[in-house]
N, C-alpha and C positions, 0 to 999 in steps of 0.2 A: 392139417385139419384147419379149415377157416371157419371162424366164429361169425355168427350172424351179427349184424349191427344192432346193438341193443335198443338204439333209439328207433330203428324201424321195426324191431321185433315186437314192441309195445303198440304198435298203431298199424299193423298189418291190415286191419279191417278197412282203414280209410286210405290205403295205397293201392294202386292198379295192379300190382304184381299178382298173378294169378286170376285175375277177373276173366268172367266168360263173356265173349262177343255176343252181340245181340243186334237184332233188327226191329225197329218199332213200327207197329202197324197203326197205332192211334194214340193220342194223348186226350184223356178225358177232361171234362170241365173241372174235375176235382184236382187234376195234376197227376193222375196215375198213368202208367205207361203199359200199353198192351202190346206185347211182343208178337211177331208174327207166327210163333209157335203156339199161341194161345194164351200163354202166361201172363199175368198182370202184376205189375211191380208198383209199389208205393215207395215214396222217398223216405228212407228211414231216419230218425231224429228230427224230422220237420213237421210242423203242422200242415194239413192240408190247404192248398192255395184258396179254396173258397171261404176259409176261416180266417185267413190272414190278410187278404186283400178284398174286405167285405165291400168296398165301395165299387168294386168292378170285378165281377166273378170271372171274366173272360181275361183280364189283364195277366194274371199269373201264368195260366196255361198258355196263353198267347205268346208271352215272352219265352217260355219253355220250349215252344215249338220253334221259335225263332233261333234259340240257343243250339237246339240240337240238328237244325238243318244243315246237312253236308258233313256233319260231325261222325266220326268213328266212335261208337259207344260200347262200353263193356260194364259188366255189373258183378256185384258179389251178394249173396244173401246176408242179411243182418239180423235174421230171426226167423221164426216158425211163420208160416202163412196164417192169415187172419181167418175168421169163419166165413168169408167170402172166396177164400182161396188166394188172395193177394199177398205177395211176397214182400215183405220189407227189404230194401236192397240199398247198397251204396253204389252209386253210379259214376262212371269216369268217362270224360270226353277227350277226344284227340283230334288234332287238325288232319284233314286227308293227307297232308304231306309229310307227316310224321316228324316234323323238325322239332316240335317242342313235345315234351312228354305229357301223358294224360293228366288231366286235372280233375280233382274230386268236385262232382257237380253240387253236392250238398254244401260245401264250404263257399263255391261260387255264389250260390242262390242266397245264402245267409249274407254274404258280404254286399250283395246288391239290394237286400231288404225284401226280395221277392218271396221269402218264407221266413217263418219264425221258428226258432230252435225249441225242441221239446226234449230235453236230456233225459236218456234212459240208460240202459246197459250198454256201455261202449267203452273202449280202453280210454284211460285218463288223457294220452296224448291226442286222441281224435277228439274229445270233448274240448280240449284246450284249443284246438285249432278252430272249432265251430264258434266257440265263445269269442275268440279273438276277431273272427270275420263278422260276427254278429255286432260287436262293439263298433267296428268301423261303420257299418250301416246306421247304427244308432247315432253315432256322432254326426253322421251326414244327413240325419232325418229322411232316410230314403225308404221307400216302399211302405212296409208295415210300420215303419217309425215316424212317417210323416204326420203332422199334427191333425190333419183331417182323418186320416185312417185311425189314430188313437182315440180322437174325439167321437168318430162314429162307433167304435167298440163300447166306449163307456156310455154313450147316450142310448144305445140300444139295451145295454144291460139295465140301465136305469129305468127305461120306459117300459120293458116287457121282460122282466127277469125271468119269469117262467119259461119263456121260449128258450132261455139259454141254460137251463138246467142240464148238467152233465156235459156241457161244452168246455173244451180247454181253451183257455184264454192267455194271452201273453200282453201285458199292459205296463204303462209306465205310471207309478204313483208317488206322491209325496208322503213321507212318514210324519204323522203329527206328535205321537208319542210311542215309548216302549215301556212296559212295565212288567215285573216278575208276578208270578202266581205260585199257588202250591204245586201244580202240576207242569209248569212250564212258563212260558211268556206270552204276552199279548202285545201285538204291534197294531197301533191304531193309525189309520190313514186320514189325511185331509179329505173331507167328504167330496169325493169326485164321482162316486158310483150313487146308487140309490140308497139313501139312509147314510149311516156312518160305517163304512167297512171296517173289519179288524182281521188280524190273521193271528191264529194260535200256533205257537211253535212248542213242541214237545221238550222236555228237559234234555233229551238226547239231541235234538236238533240244537238247541241253544249252546250245548257244550261243543257240538261239531262246528258251529259258527265261530266260536271262540278259538278252537284248535286250528281253524283255517284263517285266523287273525282277522276275523270280521265280526267284531263284538257287536250284537244286536243293540246295546245301549248307546253305541256311537251313531246310530242311524237317525236319531231324532233331527227333523228338518230336512232331511236329504231325500232325494229321488231314488227310488228302487225300480228294478225290472222285475215283475212279478208274474209267474207262471202258475196257474191254479185251475182247477176243475170247479165250475159253478156248482155248489152244494144245492140241495133240495130245499134247505131252510134259508136260501138267499146268501147274501155276501156279508151278513153280519158276523160270520164266524168262518173265515176262509182257513183251509189247511192246505200245506204243501207236500210234495212227495220227498222232496230232499233239498239240501241246502243250494243246489245248482238252480233251483226254481225261484230263488230271491237273491238278486245281485245289486248291491249298491252302485249308483251311477256317478253321483257327485263325489 
């Protein structure tokens, strides 16, 4: 009896073994992929291109078309279809000569800064790969992490916050202070957005950060990568879905 490699068993979702071959008929402006059989795929674990490369809505899909040209593509579902029938998927590309193994498209896009990560339900090993790829793009200020793109997000949110309600954003901010409260903790940012933004962390989230050796009280003065949904009441009290949605950079 041959036992499966445990390192691979935990990240099978983001490895090409068992992926289904596919032919692309069209790539939309939002970066979704329409297959020749009529199914439409979204890039699982990444934000749509039009919300990450806001200064040029064609740049993300255009680069994706260039990347996919002449490649052998396969995919795996990563969740249930959305209300429009679009299937979240992990995609894999391989050179036509097949000399190199297929690579995970999501990791490549994150490493180039062409799309921002939005962590959800996925194996921890897959998430670690995406976070590492994203950090390389962040260190190089590429794509989504370029100063101009980041400034555009913050300026748009500051000038017309009502237009961004419900939108998922990924921005880099500097922490001014962290303080504890009766029901959790409050993280206040240097005023980069409209007004003085703050983040509320539940007691459970505070404990989870400490368990992960990321004590919130050690963040003062540091830059962090923040992923959040713009609330109806504005950015005066932001919440996050989980601890992977706030990562110290410095």
